N, C-alpha and C positions, 0 to 999 in steps of 0.2 A: 733772861732778858728778852723782852718783846722786840721782834724785828719786822712787824707789819702792823697796819691799822686798816680797818674796813669801815667806811661810812656810807650811809645811804640817805638820800633826800627824795621827797616827793615833789614833782614839778607839775603845776597845773597847765599842762600843754600836751597835746598828743605826741606819741613816741617819735614819729618820723621827723618833725621839725626839731625836736630835742636832739636826736641823733645827728642831724645835719649840722647843727650849731656846734655841738661838742667835737665832732670829728673834723671840723675846719680849723686847722692849726693856726691860721692867721687870726682867729677869734680869741686865742688864749690870753692875749694881753687885756681883753675886756673883763675877764673873770678870775684871773690868777694874779698873784702878787709878784712872782718872780719873773715872768715873761714880759719883757719890755717891748720886744719886737720879734716877729717871725716872718721869714721869707725864704723861699727856695730851699727848704730842708735845713736851714740855719736859724738860730734864735739867739737873742741877746738876753741873758739872765742876769738879774740883779741878786747878788748873794750878800751875806753878811760881810764877806771879804772884798766886796766890789763887784764890778760887772765882768762877765765872761761870755765869750761867744762859744756856742756849742752846736753840735750837729743834732738835729731833731728828726726822728723818724716816727711817723704816725702810722699805725696799722689799724685800719678800721674795716669792720666786716658788718655791713648792714643786716645780713641774714641772721647773724648771731647777736647783733646789737652791741658788739664789742668795739671799744676804742682804746688802744694801748699805745704807749709812748716809750721810746728809748732815747735817752739823752746822753750823748757821748761828749765828755769833757776833754779839754786839750791834753790832759795827761793820759787819756785813753780809758779812764774809768767810765762805767756806764750806769746810769740810774734808770730804773724802769718803774712804770706805773701802769696799772690795768684797770679798766672800767667797763661797765655794761649799762646800757639803757634798755629797759623793758616797759611794755605797756601795762599800766595798772588797770586801766579801762580805756574807753574811747577818747576821753578828755584829759587823762593825766598819765604821767610816766613815773617810774622809779629809776633813779640813777645811783648806782653803787660804784664806789671808787676804792681800789685796793692800793694803799700806799706802802711801798717797801722802804725799809731802812735805807738811808743815804749811803752811797759808796765811800765811806770814810773809815779810817782805822778804828779798830775795836775800842781803843781808849777814848776816842772822840764820839763814839756812838751813844753813850749814856746821855739821855736828855735830848739828843738830836731828833729822834723819832717823835717824842712827845711835843717838841716845838713845831715840827712839821705837821703833826696831827691837828694842833690848834689852828695853824694857818689854813689847812685843808678845810676844816669845819667852817671857817669864815668865808673861804672861796666858794664852797658849795652853797652857803647861804646866799652869797652874791649872785651866783649862777641861777639859783632858783628865782630870785627876785627879777633878774633880767628876763628870763624866759617866761615868767608868769606875768610880765608886763608891769611889774612894780618897781623896776630899777632903771 
């Protein structure tokens, strides 16, 4: 059973502004479906089972181009996502996102990652449009 998904998009914008946008947690609601609001290390997530407030930790390292997230749910479970921005050339960037399986019991895992992968594909398309000036 697959427990991760990796997706990459090309963004027609230099690396530094792409990194700044992605690493700014308060911008997550602009390009993701689940994040409805983000403030002071907390976020409101919209899930299939309703809204939930979570702790959100962003670990961004410009020198490596990495932006990683840890989302702690009220029950103490933690979801993690890892990403990296690299310069393709002076005018464009590549953004890779490693999506881990959600922190759900094994019997609920089947299909959950596939659904999240489809959502991620659409979110990355939206992010690319926003940063390329088309959104």
